[in-house]
Steps between C-alpha positions, in 0.01 A plus 500: 500500500323461837613773735621362839295754694178484299194521715648663809613851581864572582591785735672799333829458692567175314531690170837589350524737201796514260592600147512220242800524268637267234454130453603397848254710699211250483287728285364205304333372817274808483356407159149451646507853647494691173330485160588197281644729232744650755601190694782399255686820595532380858733212404787745448414858599709759322479873427278676428281254699512483877292334770440488874399168654350412838588169666372305796729223614642488148162474326384779260241723664476799264660669202527851350642502144575788267754668276699821489435712193776683307346826618417593861238248607460139602194297398342254741381207288355274768461457875351194659479345848446128557149430637618388846686829557228746394333743732822584690618804301765304313412655163563850637834385648603351167406823322707704743808285444445497125484882498831514692656268242368721219650807665836324535487438126452873435124522450325816625147371427330163525199402289242224533214404266210260510189449293130427549586133451743485793353231726616659822470859381344632823765327716772639275368855533472455879864386517609802299306730736659343809843559344422867439432482126247740342162357398527347148358711216369393160805486276390324180307228322604156373309361204487154342283460192469331163668685214212455258234625740710800605574601140131469406390710799751779431391511133146582606583797718360829360772740389758224464367306201611758245858513632571129481592485133572864414848443359524848350567652843602214729670165441544202730788295368675200652802572713732350239453804274705734722749731329789704641276810489233309696750404768611862541134600547453224758796629704342847502166355614663300775574817696142616461357162600685479830694185408833512683782614266706190579227267374553418134210415274716207386434339840136462402585407143686192620176349627232650280271317260532686166158372387307725738757758610418829326685816409256791471569777249309818427572659164810283480648596839520257792259608775468183702546125545334191636703200616368145526691202634423132571354429843731281707235393750129577473358657816174310451409131507317308232657670199830319466413396142474864386772712344538815712674832448588751770508870403758647746565842347305741282544870448357774280638854464325758718430713196265235356364330810162670445453352153419140590798377299620271780161324513536441129850364564370245746225397258768424240706306759202295621375438148842375388528279807155352427590438135833336587412301813121474493214715626515314830867586565541704814593863550654588839586850611524734798438871498524782758430781255164664579389512136581135436344398829175657378528315168577175684179536703311532172651166393421330829163351392664297220831429676572169675620688803576853613666547838557815695856549629563690823833646606649631822825698509691567818794737536794366699 
């Protein structure tokens, strides 16, 4: 859609800012001011999502979109200003109003993330700074790679090779083999892992792919898990013909984190994915754990893409 003010600057006093709520707020008109994957939410905004829009004579000029978490923070998912309205501080104004909306919803912190692939990353950081946000810090890594290549690379790492098939100590069974005793052990590990008590493992089970989701046992006792689920929308172009699996959650008990057992677990998951869906099927995951970030950097040379993710958190 051609913007009515494209090509000429509009003075700041022509801008009106308001919350967008429900189907009748015109949110769908802002579809070009967020990421394609998020634009469908604008057609009928509902909790936990909320947005602040900027208008000029009824035409969309800018948008800040995010959601309120069940805990104490709100996550900013996108902020964008139409080209003709840039350079006037509108992004900072949108951020300020979005923060107020988050506070009204009960949030005490607001968070924003972007990656090394964000096209306007410098402009985004400048807008955060003008709105009083702390400078973004490295938060995690996002990897996309081929299952076969990743499994082969992990198998060659010194110190790991001997653990991959040592079934006398550790086993890496499919998730479908869970017993009542296993589930009791998982509930105990949830507290240790930091997963909120109100989150049930069954929530992940509803979406998981049993082929490459793994339950990790050591001497028969559950010590960890790896979940895999189908990717709804690939965050990379040119691979639409590939099967892809996203690995949203993995945990290993603190008592055995030094043993390399989780690396072996991922090798089993990637190997099973490659066997079931082809060596070229895609693995997608994000990690903010220092140890796994280090391992991810080791995989970077054979990955299709590894992005750095930066985060800024502001207290309200």
